[in-house]
N, C-alpha and C positions, 0 to 999 in steps of 0.2 A: 335498899326498902324498893319494894316495888312502888314505883309511881301510877296511878291510875290513869285511861288515856279520857282526855276531853273530848271534846267536838273537831279543833283543829289536829288533833293528832291521828284520830281513826278516819276523819274524812283526807289526812295525808295531806295536809296542804302545805307546800315546798315554797320558801320566800323567795320571790322573784317570775314564779310562774304562773299562767292567770287560770283561776277558777271560773269558769263559769255555770251561775245560779237561773236553774229553770225552773217549770211546773208550779205548784200553788201549794197550800196548806202554812204559808208563813215566811215564806223564801226570805223576803225582805228585811223580816226581824233575824232568822238562821243567820242571814251573808253578814247582820252585822254585829251578833253575838260572836261568829267568828274572827272577824276583823279586829275586836276591840280584844283580841289574846294576845296581839301582836303590838310591838312597841310604836312600828311605824305601818298602815296601810295605806292603798289606795282601793276604793270603789268608784263605779262607774256603771253606766247603762246601754243595751241597745233598741229597750224599748222607751219605756218615758219613762217616769218619778214622782209620784204624787209631791205636789209642793211642800206640805206641810211635813212631808219624811227627809227634805234636807238638812231640817234640824238635829236627827242623827247621828252625825258627824260632826269633827269636831272643827271643822275647814271644808266649807263650802267651796268651789270656785267654778263658776259659771263662765262656761266657752261660746263665745261667736264661733261659725263656721270658720272663719279668718285668722283666727287667734292660735299662735304659736305655743305651744307649753316648755315653761324652762325646767332645767333641770332642778332649781332650786326653790319650787315651787311645792314640794312635796316635805311636810313638816311631821312632826310627830303626831301621834294619834291620828285617827283616821280622816284623811282628806278625801271629798266627793266631789267628783269631777262629772257635768249636768251640760247640755246645751241651756238654750235659752229658755225661758219660761213661756208657757203658753197662757196666756193670762185667760184667753177662755176658755181654759180647761181644768185651767189652775195644776197645772204640769209641768214637770222639767221634760224635754225635747232629749235625746242620746247627743252625745258629741258624734264631729264624722267618724266614718271610717279610719280616715289618715287619723285624727288624734288620737284613736282609740290604739292604733297600732304606735304612737307613738308612745302612749301611756303603758303600754308592753313593755315596750324597749328599755323604757327608763326605769321600770320595776326590778327588770329583768338584770340591769346594771348594776342598780343600787342594791337588789336583793329584797325586794319588799313582794309579801302578799298583794297581787292583783286580782278585784272580784270583779267579775260583771253582771248582772243580775240583766238576763235574756230572753225575759219571759214575763207578760202579764196573766191575770186569772183573777182578778175584780174578785179580791178577798174569799174566792172558794176556796174550798179542800184539796179536791182533787180539778185535772182539765185535762180534755186533749187537744193537743196542737191545732192553728190552724192552718189557712194554705201558706202565710210567710211565716208560718212561727217551727219553733222558737227559732230568732236569731243571736245564732252561739257562734260570736268571730271564729275566725278560719286557725286562730293560732292560741287558742283555746288549748292548755296541758288536760284540762280535768273538766266533767261536766257534772255537777250534782242536782237532780233532779228530786224535789221536792215535795212532799203531799201530803196528807192529813189522815193519821185512821180513823179519825172520828166518823169518817161518813158512810161507813158500810152498813147496810141493813136501812139507811136511808133511799127515798126515795129519788130516783135517776132524772133528776131535772134541776131547772137554771140555780135555783136556792142553791142546792147544792155543789153541780157543776158546771165549772166552764167548756163551754159547746156542750152543750148534751146531746146533743144529734150526731157529733162526731163520734165521742164516746161510744155511744150505740152501736153504732157501726163498726168501728173497729173490736171494743166488747165481745161485739157477740148478744148483747141484751136488747133487753125493747123500751124505750121512755117509761116512764113513772115505774119499772120494777126497781125491786129495791137493790141498790151497788153490791155485788158480789167481791170475794176477795177472786175469784175467777175468772170477772168481766176486766177488771183490773189487771189483772199478770197480763190478760189478754193484750191489751189496752198498751202496759208496759214494755210487753216481747216485740211489739209491733213496729216495722220500718218507719212507719208515717206515724206510730204515737212516741213509745215513751225515747226511741230509739232514734224518731228523724231530727236530721243535720247536724247528727255528734258527730267531730271532728272523727277522722278513721286512727289516728293515733293519741285520740284524748281516753284517759282513763273514766269509766264512766261508774257513777254511785248514786246510789237511791239513798236521800236522809227522809224520814221517815216520822213525821210530826204529830201532836195529838195524843199519844196515846191516854187515852183520860179513862180507860178502865182494865180489868186484865183480860178481861176479854176484846179492846182493842189491840194486847199487847200480842195477845197469842194471834192476831191475824195477820198479824204485825212477822211475825217470827213465820208464819207458815208460806206467806208471800217471799219471803227473803229464801225459803228451800226453795226455789218453785224457780226464781228465777237468777240465780247465782249461776256463775258461768260465764253465761250474757250478759250482766253486769258484775262487776267488781265484786263490790260491798255492799251489803244493805246495812246502814244501822239508825237506830231508832232511839232518837233522842227527845229531850222535854225542853220545850222555849220560854215555858211558865207552868210550875209555879217557881221550878227549878231550873234557870235557866243555863242551858249547855252541858247536865247531868245528860249522859250516856249513860240510855238503860240495855241495851242489847247491839252488837255487830256480828256480824257473818262475811265470814270474808271467805274464799275459795284458798283454800290449800292444801299442794299438791305434796304425792308421797314419793321419794326414789328410794329401791333396795338395790341397794349394791352387791351385786350374785357377780362379780366379773372374778372375784380372787383366785388365787391360783392355788390354797389351802396345803403350802408346801409342809409345813411345820406337821399339820396334821395326818400330810402321807396319802392322804384323797379326796375329792371334791363331797365335804364335810358339809356341803349344803343338799345335798341328796341323802342323807343320813337320816335317821326314826326318829322322829316326835311325837309323841301320841297317838300314834297312828298314822300320820302323815311325813311328807319330805322337811327339812327347818324352814327349805324355802315355799314350801306350799300355807304353809303356819305363818309365814312372814306378811305374805302376799293377801291371806284371804284379812287376815287382822285388819291388815294396813288400808284393806277393801274396805271393809265394816264401817272405817274411821274416818277417813279422808276422802277428797274428794274426786284424785284421780291418784292411780299409783302406774308408774315407771318402774319397770322391771331392765336394768342394767345383767349383760351377759354377756360370756364370751361368744364368739361366731362358731365355736364347734360346742357348743355344749347345747345338743338339743333338748335334752329334757328340761334344760330350765326354762326353752323357747315353748316350750309346749305348755308347759306348767301356767306360763304365763298367758297366754292363749285359750288353753281351759275353765281360765279365771277372766275372761274379757278381758285383762291388762296388757297396755302398753308396753311393746319389749322393744330393746333398745342395743345395740350389738357395740360393744368398746373395743374397737380393732389394736388395741392397746393397751392392753389389760397389766403389760410388763411394766408400764411407766406409772405404777403404782395407783392408788385409791381416787390420787387428785381426779385421773384422767374416766375414773367413771364416772366423778361428780362432773364434769364436763359433759360427757355424751349423755348424762342423767337431767341435766339446765337445759340441755338444746331441747327436748323433746318434752317437756313438760307445758302446760295452757301460759303461753308467755304473759296474760296477765293474769298469775296466781298473787295473790299477795303474801305467802312463802313459803316453805318445803319443810319436808323434814325425811333427812336421810336415814333410813333402815337396814341395820347389818342383814342379811342374808343367815347368818351362823347365830341369831340370837332368835329363836323361832317363840321365846318365854315372852316376845315385846305383845302387850295386849292392847287390846282396844282402846281402850279404857285411859291406859297411861297416852298415847296417840291425839286423844279427845281433852287431855288437860292440858298437854303441850300446846294445841288449836286454841283453848280457850281461854290459856292464860295471855296468847298470843294476841288476843284481840282485846283484849281488857286492860291488860298492863304495857309501858312503856320500854317494853324491849327487842332489839333484835337479836338477839339471840338465845334461843330457851337450851335447858337442858333437863334432865331427873336429876335431882339429888336421892342418893341413896344411900345411906350410915356414912355422912357425910365426904361420901365421894363425886363427881359429877360419872353421870353413866351415858347411855345412850339409849333411845334415837336422840337427833339433838335438831332442834327448828332454825333454822335459818331464817329472816325479812327478808322482802326482795330488796331492800338496801343495801343489803350484802350482797348481792347477785356478781355484781360486776368485779368484785374481789375473787369470788368462788373462780367467776370463770380464767382467772389468772394462777390459781392452786398448782403447785407443780409437790410431784414426792406422792410420796405415801402417808405422810401422817393427816391427810384431808382437811376440814376448816378446820379445826383447832389450830390451827395458825394464825390464824385469823380474829382467835377468841379476845385478846390483849385488845383490839382496835375497837372493839362498841360497848355497848348495854348487853352487859350477859344477867341472866337469874335464872332460877332454878325451880322448880315445883317437886314437891317432897315423894318418894315413894319407897313404899316400906320393903318390896321384896327383895330381896341382897340377893338373888338369881339372875336380878337385870344386869348388873356387873358382869355375870360370866360371859367371857368368846372363850369357844369353843375350839380350842387348839389341839388339844391332845384327848386321846381316849378316858383318860382320866377325868377330863373337864364334862366330857359328854355324862361317864356317869353321876357327877355331882349335880348337872343339868335334873337329868333322868331321876332322881333319888327326891320321890314327893316328902 
């Protein structure tokens, strides 16, 4: 049975890693909601926390700068670690940098998710970072920037935006003007804006909250399409009235076209056969380009026609120097040439020109919505191609040997299917008779 993803799933919270939460629009609420999904979780801060928010945790440990943190202090539920209370401003200060690193090491050893609130926004929906913001720890594996969608169309001022003057400069907008999606995209993509201080190896994710209307939800989707690739993932979620509900997820998905086969059984390079007025390969590449964020064509060094086809379509090509080692060698070449930030990859066979963009979109949308690591089309009770592999499988794909390909690891992962009615998707053209069957409309 397909299990829908919640916020921890779509944001890829990994026990033992550190997730830094920055931005505005309810990041404290989001952080506690996500942490609540785990038997044990640790929360801390690098800025400050309002005094009454300490009660959101099951246990609150107040650390003096000289305190050492014993491993046994992390209990079930949410344990919050802060520095001492600033009584004048009624807010808790941050632990020391040494204490934060100690917490990170403890969580890593015990496989406990560690969340760090690394920004302040004074309860505004969006913000631009100040000179010393955000205070993201260098050991953070993942950064989630939170922003509220309810702000669009409102005037750019301090009522809705924290640090509106900086937002105006980075967003190319005037103070008092209606806040537009375009201005926010400018801020998100600016190295002094949304990308500021994010560690080089940390994943970058956006969590949009406050999808209070269909129009706000649509704006969030439009922004996602513009920033994906720079940002690894965009999630639109509800913090209330349905806490933790995921309304939309946009992830970068790569395609790898396997076009380095020898076609021994067919007798000649079948990927250059004609299908509906174009070669097999060109059909596959064009359809993949319509549905996926990037496409890499893996071919042989002496197949100039394949290299030309990829170049004509503006696609990246990669040469497999050892195609005789089987399909696994092409998989490795493809994996080495896709965007390293991709969330998943779909492997397409160059001898299946009937593969439609609709099927590819179904696979990627299923991957975004459900907790599956491998997804294949189900056609008349049989699993077919192409197949989606989540990035959690990438290390195993890199170790494949022989000609069987990714099927070697199916049994180790959660596998699901999407129904597809066209039986011709099961055809691999290995003989002229199969080609005639494929062409028989």
